N, C-alpha and C positions, 0 to 999 in steps of 0.2 A: 504493500500500499504505499502511496505517496504522501508527502507532507502537504495537506491543503493549504497551509499558511504559505508555503513556497509557491504554490500554483497561484495563490491570490496576489501574492507580491510581485512574481516574475512569471506571469503565464507564457511569455515567449519562449522560456527555457523548455517547457513542456511541448509546446508546438514544434519547436525544432527537433526535440528528442523524437516524437511521433513521426515527423517526415523522414528523419534518419532511419527509423525502424520500418519505414515504408507502410505506416498505418494511415488509414483513411477510413471514414470521414473524421475530421477533427472535432473532438468532443469538448474543447477548452471553453468555448463560449457557453456551451449548455452547463458545464461545471460552475463557471462564474455567476450564471444566472441563478441557479439552484442555491449557491453559496449565499448570494445577496438575499434571496428570498428567505433562506434559513435564518440568517442573522437578523433580518427585519422581523420575523416571526418572534424569534427569541427576545428581541428588545421590547416588542409589544406585550408579549406574555409576561415578562418580568415587571413591566411598568404596571399593568393590571394587577398583578399579584401583589405588588408593594402597596398599590391603592386599596386592595381589598384587606390587607393586614392592618393598614393604618385605620381604615373606616371600622374595622371589627373591633379595634381598641377603643375607638370613639363610641361605638355602639354600647359597649360595656359600661361606659361612664355616663351615658344618657339616662335621665329620669323620666322624660315624658314618653308614654307608650306610643303616641301617634307618630312622633318624630323618629322614634326607634324602628317603628314599623316601615316608615318610608325609606329609611336607610337600609333596612334589611331586604327590601324589595329591590332597591337599586343594586345592592350587591348581589342579589340572585341573577340579575341580568348580567352583571360583571362576571360572575361564576359561569354562566352559560358561554359567554363569549371566550372566556379562558379555555373552557373545554373544547370549544370549536377551533380555537387557535392551536391548541395542543394536538388535536387530530391533524390539522393541516401540517404542523411541524413534523409529526410522525411521518406523514406521507412524502414530504420534501426530503427528510432524513433519509428514508428508504430509497427514494429516487437517486439522491446524491451518492449514497453508498454503493448502489448498483453500478453507476457510472465509474466511480473511483475504483471498484473492484476489478474493472476491465482494463485498467491502465497498466502498462508494463513499466519496468524500472527505467530510469535514466541511463543511457550509455555512458561509460566512463569516458572522459575526453581522449583516453589513449586508444579506445576502440576505434578502428578504422571505418570510414563510411563504406558502404557497399550494399547493392541491391539484394543479393542472395548468396548462397553458399559458393557460388563460383568466384566470388570476390574476397574470400577468406584468404589470409596472408600466412604463408609458411615462414616462421621465425628461425627455425633451425632444423637440421637433420642430423641424426647421429647413427653412425654405422653405414656400412655398404650394403647394397642389395646383394644378397647371397647368389652364387652361381652353382648349379648342379651338373653332374656329369650324366644326368638323365632328365627327363621331362617330369617335374613334381606333379603329383596329382592333387586335385582339389579334395577338401575333406568329405564331400558327398560321394566321392568315390572310395577314398581311404577308409572312411569310417565303416560302411558296410563290409568291405573286403576284409577288414580286420575283426569284424564282429562287434564293434564296440559302439556303432551307432545304428538304430533301427528306425527308419522312417515309416515303414508300413505299420508297425506297432503303435506309434504315436498317433497316426491317423485312425487307426482302429479304435484306440482307447477314447481319443478326445476329438480329433478332427485335423484340419490342415494347419501347418505351422506348429505342429507339436511332434516330438521325436521321444525315443527311448534311448538313454545311455546305458551300456551293459559292461559288465566286468571291469576290465582295466580302464575302459573309457569313463565309466561313473567314478572310479576310484581316482582317476587323474583329475576329474572336475573337483572332487572333494579335497584332493591334495592341493590344488590351487587356492581353494578358498581357505583352508587352514593356514596355508603358508603365508597368504596375504595378511590374514588377520594377525598373525605372529610378527610379520615384518612391521605392520602399522604400530603394533604395541611397543616394539623396539623403537619406533620412530617418536614415541611419546603419546599415543592415542590410547584411550581407555575403551576396551571392548564393551559394547552393549548388544544384548539379544532382544530386540524390541518386538511387539506384536506385528504380525504380518496384516492385521486388520486394524483400521482406525476410524475414528469419527469423522464426519464432515467437517467439523470445525477445525480438526487438525489438518485436513487437506487444504482448507481455505488459508490457514495460517502459513502453511508451506507454499503457497501461491500456485497450487494445483488446480483449485476451484475458484471460480466458475470456468476458467480458460479451457481446461482439459477434460471436462465432464464427460464428453463423448468417447474419451480413450481410456476411462476407468471402469472397473469391474465393481459392482455393488451388490449388497443384499437389500432387496426391495422390501423385505418385511421389518429390518432393523436399520439403525444408522450405523452400518459397518460397510467400509470399502476396503477392497484389497489394495495393498501398497503398490504404487508404481516404481518406488525407490525407497531405500532406507532413509534417504533425506527427509521424508515425511515424517516418520515416527521421531527421528532425532530432532526435528524442529519441534515437535509436540512435547518433547520431555520437559522443556521449560516454558510452555505456553502459559502466560499470565504470571510469571515469576519476576521477582526483582532479585538479581544476582548480586553477590558481594563482589566488589572490585578485587579483593585479594584471591578469589577463585578464578579469575580470568587470566589468560585464556583457557577455555575448556576444549580439549581434543577428544573427540569420540570417533570410534570405528565400529561398523555393524555389518554383519552379513544378513541379507534377507533374500528370499525369493521375490521377485517382482512381477508385476501383472499388468499388461497394457494390451488394449484391443488393436493398436497399430493401424487404426483406421486412416491416419494420415499418410501411411507409407504403403497403401494398398498397391499391388502390383510390383513392389519393389523387392529385390533380393529374395525371390521366390525359391531358389535352389538352396539346399543345405540348411544350416541351423543359424545362420547370421542373424535373422530377424524372426522373433517368435513372440507368441502372446505370453509366455511365462519364461523367465530367465533368472539367473543368480547373479548377485553382484555384492562386492565388499566396497562399502561407502566410508569415505573420510568426511568429517564435519567439525567445524571450528566456530565457537562463539568467542568474540573478542571486543575490545574496545574500538571504536571508530578509527582512531589514529593509528591502530595497529594492524588494520585489515589489509593494506598493501603488503606488508611484511609477512603476514601469514598466508596471503595468496601465494607468495614466492616459496614459501616452505611446502604448501601443499604440492605445487608443481614439482618441486624437487622430490617430494616423497613419491609422487606417481612415477617419475623418471626413474628412481631407483628400483621400482618394481619392474619397469622394462629392461633395465641393465641386468639385473639378476637373472631375468629369464633369457638373456642373450638376444633380445630383439633388435632388429634395425628399426628406429622409430623417427617420427618427426613431430615437431610442435606447430600447431596452426592456430592463429588467433582468429576468432569469428568477428565477422564484419557486423555493422549495425543491423543489416538486413536479415541475418542469420542468428543473431543474438537470442538466447532464450528468455522467456517472458520476465523472470525474476532477476536475471543476471544483469550486472553492470559491465562486467568484462569477463571473458571466457577464453581459455586456451584448451583446444583439443589436443589429445595425444593420439597419434595414429601409428599403428605397427604394420610392417610389410609381412604380407602372407603370401608364401611362395606358390601355393597350389592354385588359388583363385587369382594370383597376380594382381592384388590390389592393396591399397592402404586401408587398414581397418581402424575405425575409431573404437579405442578401448578404455579411453577416460576423457572426461570433460570436467575441468576444473573451473569453478566460477566464484567470484566475489558478489555476493547478494546484496551487499551493504546493509541498510537497515530496513530493507524492503520487506522481508519476512517478519523481522522483529515487530514492525508496526502492526502487521496483520495478526500476529500470534501474541502481541503484547508482551514481548520479552525485553526486559530493562535491566540495568545495573545501577548501583548506587555510587556516584562519583566520590572521590576522596575528599572533595572540597565540601561535601554535605549538601550540595544543591539538589534539586529535584532529580529523580531518576531520569536516565537518558536510555535511549534504545541502543542495544548491542549491534554489532555487525555479525552477519553469519557467511560462512563459506562452506562450499561442498565440492566433493570431487569423487570420481570413481577410482578404485586403485587395484586392480583393473576389473572391467565388466566382463561377465560371460554373457553369451558364449564365444564372443570374438577372440577373447585371450585363449580359450581352448582351441579355437580353429587355428590361430597363428602357432601355438605349441605343436599341434598335430602336423600342420603342413610344413613348418620350417624345420622340423626335426626328423623328417621321413627320410628313409634310406632307399637305395635302388631296389632293394628287394620287398619294399612295401612295409617294412617294419617301422617303428617309430622310437627313437631314443628319447628317454624321459630326462628332461633337464635335471642337472645335479641338485639343485636347491629343493626339488620336489620329492627326491628319493626317500626322505624320512617318513613320508606319508604313504609310500607305494608298496609297502610290505614286501620288499625284496625284488619288486619288478623293475628292471632297469631298462629293458626293451620290450615294447608292445609288439607281439608277434600275431599273426593270424590265429584265431581260435578255432 
C-alpha cells in the first residue's frame, strides 16, 4: 500500500511511476477526489459531533423543560445528519481503499525504464556455458529414461502440468531443499516452517490480493488460501506487530510447497516440469529498518549467488525494468542459470526490495530508538533457489554421455550413498 499523504502532496510522482510501469488508465485524479471528499466528510462529522457534545452539556444544565425539548429535538436532527455522514464516509473510505489496493509500489530510481521483459538488463554473468562431447538431453527425456520423472502418472492423478518424482529423483529434490535450508541458516537466517494455507488478510498484507486473485487456489467454504510462495506466511508472521529496534534486522528462511493456477502463463513452457501448478521453493525473507534495506538487498543477492556457486551453475544476474517489475517490488534482480538440455537460461531466484509496501498493508512497524511514533519496516524477499528449475538445471548440467547424472558434491550428505543416478 502506498502512502496517501505522499500521493496528496506529490501526485505527479505516482503518475510517473504508473506510466513507467505501463499502467493505464491513470487513477490519480480519482484518488485525489475521493481523498478530498473523505477529508471534507471527516471535518463535517467532527464539527457536528463537537456541537452535539457541547449542546448535550448545555441541556444538562437547563431548567426549563420546553427549552430543553427544543434543544433535544435539534440534536436529534444533528444526530441523524451525523449518521448519514458516517454512512457516506464509510462508502468513500471503501472506494478509496479499493483503488489504493490496486496501486503497485514505486519503482526504485535505479530500476531501468522498459516496456516489458525484453528490456531487462543483464548486469553480470558468472562462468562459461559448458560444452559437452555429446548432445545433452532435456530433462523431459532424461527423467523418464532414468525412471525418476513420470509425467503420465501426474496427469492420471491430477491433470496437466503435474508430474511424479520417483526414487533418486524425489530424493534429489528433497536433498536440494534440505541443503538450501542449511545453507541459509549458515548465512544467518532462522528457519521457519509456516502453514501452507493462510487467511485472505494475510494474502492482502503480502500484496497478493486483490491483484493475483485469479491465480490463487482457495477453499470456498472457509477463509483459507493455498500459499503461492512462503513470502506470504513469512509476511503474516508479524502482521499488526510493533517490532523492537534491537530485534532488527530479522532474517527468516522457509520451505513451502507453492500453488499457482498459472493462468497468466497459459501456453508457455508446456514441455517438462518447468512451469506447474504445484512446486517447491525455499524462501529468504528480511525485515529491517528503512535505511538498511539497500544493504540487506545486496546481502540477499549475495546469498542467492552463493547457492548457484555451490551447485556449480553458470549463472547471470538480470535487473528487471519498470515494465516487468513485480507488483510489490521497488527493485528486483533475477538470477538465471544455464541449463544444458533445454538450452536456455532458467530463472531460479528473484530477489526484491519491497520497501514499506507490504508493511503498510500488513501494518508491521518498529519502535525507533528516539522514542518517536512507530514507523513501518522494510521487507525483502528472494528465492534461494526455486524448484523445479533448480532441479532441471542439476539434472541437465550434470548428465553424462551414457544418460546417467552425477550428483553435485554438496548434495551427497542427503542422497543416502547415491553419487550417480543410473537408469532404474
